[in-house]
C-alpha positions in Angstrom: -93.6 -81.7 121.4 -93.8 -83.2 117.9 -97.3 -81.8 117.4 -96.1 -78.3 118.4 -93.1 -78.5 116.0 -95.4 -79.7 113.2 -97.8 -76.8 113.9 -95.0 -74.3 113.9 -93.6 -75.6 110.6 -97.1 -75.3 109.1 -97.5 -71.8 110.3 -94.1 -70.8 108.9 -95.0 -72.3 105.5 -98.3 -70.5 105.4 -96.6 -67.2 106.1 -94.1 -67.8 103.3 -97.0 -68.4 100.9 -99.0 -65.4 102.0 -96.1 -62.9 102.2 -95.4 -62.8 98.4 -99.1 -62.3 97.7 -99.1 -59.4 100.1 -96.0 -57.9 98.6 -97.3 -58.3 95.0 -100.6 -56.7 96.0 -99.0 -53.6 97.2 -99.0 -50.6 94.7 -95.7 -49.6 93.3 -94.6 -45.9 92.8 -95.4 -44.6 89.3 -92.8 -43.6 86.9 -92.6 -39.8 87.0 -90.8 -37.9 84.3 -90.2 -34.2 83.6 -89.7 -33.9 79.8 -87.9 -31.1 78.0 -89.5 -31.0 74.6 -87.9 -29.5 71.5 -89.1 -29.3 67.9 -86.5 -28.7 65.1 -84.1 -27.6 67.8 -86.4 -25.0 69.5 -88.6 -25.5 72.6 -92.0 -26.8 71.7 -94.8 -24.2 71.6 -97.2 -24.1 74.5 -100.1 -26.5 74.2 -98.2 -29.0 72.0 -99.5 -32.5 72.7 -97.1 -35.1 73.9 -98.2 -38.8 74.2 -96.4 -41.6 76.0 -96.4 -45.2 74.7 -95.3 -48.4 76.5 -93.3 -50.6 74.2 -94.5 -48.5 71.3 -97.9 -50.1 71.2 -100.0 -49.0 74.1 -100.6 -45.3 75.0 -100.3 -44.9 78.8 -100.3 -41.1 79.3 -100.6 -37.7 77.5 -100.0 -34.0 78.4 -99.5 -30.6 76.8 -96.3 -28.6 76.9 -95.9 -25.3 78.8 -92.6 -23.4 78.5 -91.2 -26.3 76.4 -91.8 -28.8 79.2 -94.3 -31.5 80.2 -94.6 -33.7 83.3 -95.9 -37.2 83.2 -96.9 -39.8 85.8 -96.9 -43.3 84.3 -98.6 -45.9 86.4 -97.2 -49.5 86.4 -96.5 -52.5 88.5 -93.4 -54.4 89.6 -93.3 -56.3 86.3 -93.2 -53.0 84.3 -89.6 -52.3 85.3 -87.4 -52.1 82.3 -90.1 -51.8 79.7 -89.5 -49.3 76.9 -91.2 -45.9 77.0 -91.7 -44.0 73.7 -92.8 -40.5 73.0 -94.7 -38.6 70.3 -94.8 -34.9 70.0 -97.6 -33.5 67.9 -98.0 -37.0 66.3 -94.3 -37.2 65.4 -92.1 -39.9 66.9 -89.4 -38.6 69.2 -85.9 -39.8 68.6 -85.3 -40.6 72.3 -86.6 -43.6 74.3 -86.8 -44.1 78.1 -87.3 -47.2 80.3 -89.9 -47.6 83.1 -88.7 -47.7 86.6 -90.4 -47.2 90.0 -90.4 -43.5 90.9 -89.1 -42.5 87.4 -87.1 -39.3 86.9 -88.4 -37.3 89.8 -85.1 -35.4 90.4 -83.9 -34.8 86.8 -85.2 -33.8 83.4 -85.4 -36.0 80.3 -85.0 -34.3 77.0 -86.9 -35.4 73.8 -86.8 -33.9 70.3 -88.6 -34.3 67.0 -87.9 -33.1 63.5 -90.8 -31.9 61.4 -88.6 -31.7 58.3 -87.7 -35.3 58.5 -91.3 -36.3 58.8 -92.2 -34.1 55.7 -89.5 -35.7 53.6 -90.0 -39.3 54.7 -91.4 -41.2 51.8 -94.4 -43.3 52.7 -93.9 -47.0 52.6 -95.1 -48.6 49.5 -97.7 -51.3 50.1 -96.6 -54.7 49.2 -97.5 -55.8 45.7 -100.1 -58.5 45.6 -98.9 -61.6 43.9 -101.1 -63.3 41.4 -102.5 -66.5 42.6 -102.3 -69.8 40.7 -105.2 -70.8 38.5 -107.6 -73.1 40.1 -108.4 -76.6 38.9 -110.8 -77.0 36.0 -114.3 -77.5 37.2 -116.5 -80.5 36.2 -118.6 -80.2 33.0 -122.0 -78.7 33.8 -125.3 -80.3 33.0 -126.9 -79.8 29.6 -129.1 -76.8 29.4 -132.8 -76.9 28.4 -133.7 -76.9 24.7 -134.0 -73.4 23.2 -137.1 -72.0 21.6 -137.5 -73.0 17.9 -136.5 -70.3 15.5 -138.7 -68.8 12.9 -139.1 -70.3 9.4 -136.5 -69.0 6.9 -137.4 -67.0 3.8 -138.7 -68.9 0.8 -136.0 -69.8 -1.6 -136.0 -68.9 -5.3 -137.2 -71.2 -8.1 -134.8 -73.9 -9.0 -133.4 -74.5 -12.5 -135.5 -76.5 -15.0 -134.7 -80.2 -14.8 -133.4 -82.3 -17.7 -135.9 -83.6 -20.3 -137.2 -87.0 -19.3 -136.8 -90.1 -21.4 -139.5 -90.9 -24.1 -142.2 -93.1 -22.6 -143.1 -96.5 -24.0 -145.7 -96.9 -26.8 -149.3 -97.1 -25.6 -151.6 -100.0 -26.1 -153.4 -100.4 -29.5 -156.7 -98.6 -29.7 -160.1 -100.2 -30.3 -161.2 -100.9 -33.8 -162.7 -97.9 -35.5 -166.3 -97.7 -36.7 -167.1 -99.0 -40.2 -166.5 -96.4 -42.9 -169.1 -95.0 -45.1 -170.3 -97.1 -48.0 -168.4 -96.3 -51.2 -170.1 -95.0 -54.3 -171.5 -97.4 -56.7 -169.1 -98.1 -59.5 -169.8 -97.4 -63.1 -171.6 -100.0 -65.1 -169.3 -102.2 -66.8 -169.4 -103.1 -70.4 -171.4 -105.9 -71.5 -168.4 -108.0 -72.4 -166.3 -107.6 -69.4 -168.9 -106.7 -66.7 -167.9 -109.5 -64.4 -164.3 -108.5 -64.3 -165.1 -104.8 -63.7 -167.5 -105.7 -60.9 -164.8 -107.7 -59.1 -162.3 -104.8 -59.4 -164.9 -102.3 -58.1 -165.5 -104.6 -55.2 -161.8 -104.8 -54.4 -161.4 -101.1 -54.6 -164.4 -100.6 -52.3 -162.9 -103.0 -49.7 -159.5 -101.2 -49.9 -161.3 -97.9 -49.4 -163.1 -99.2 -46.3 -159.9 -100.6 -44.9 -158.1 -97.3 -45.5 -160.8 -95.3 -43.8 -160.8 -97.6 -40.8 -157.0 -97.4 -40.6 -157.1 -93.6 -40.8 -159.7 -93.5 -38.0 -157.6 -95.8 -35.8 -154.4 -93.8 -36.4 -156.3 -90.6 -35.6 -157.4 -91.9 -32.2 -153.9 -93.2 -31.4 -152.4 -89.8 -32.3 -155.0 -88.1 -29.9 
């Protein structure tokens, strides 16, 4: 008996686990909606495109109007119930918003409207201004570059001013003795009485002449 009860409990538990999976796996009725579309207060022209968006981010259906109306079938699942449904008419956002539910609005109409004038006067949003970033940290000093090519020689400068006169040099060494001068002329003959004295005087004059000639020669060489 205990074994039978245990088996029965296990079977019931298995059914409880399987049943939700079966229920969740079953398809749910789509959201069906009959839209009455107006643009600027007048029925939308035939062929106007109407798109349907779930939560404003994912397009789930589209159709074109006929006689100012459009019919939609929006697929979903059990978890889609209550999600927002948005509409665009010719690319313009409709003012109305619907919610998804199983079966949708099969027995009644749902009116949506757009204003082309409002879209034309709506100023485009200005893009955010980019903020200037902070200056980065100063980088490390780079390596020394290679030596450059030597430049060409500069132009030759003009002649410099004359320098100051140098100091007088020291006296040169004494020159060598000059050659012996020519023999002087023979003096006149002295008188008989004083011949000896005149001869001595003549000799002295001759010696003086020789010395003078030698001195003149030496001075001439020093001056050259």
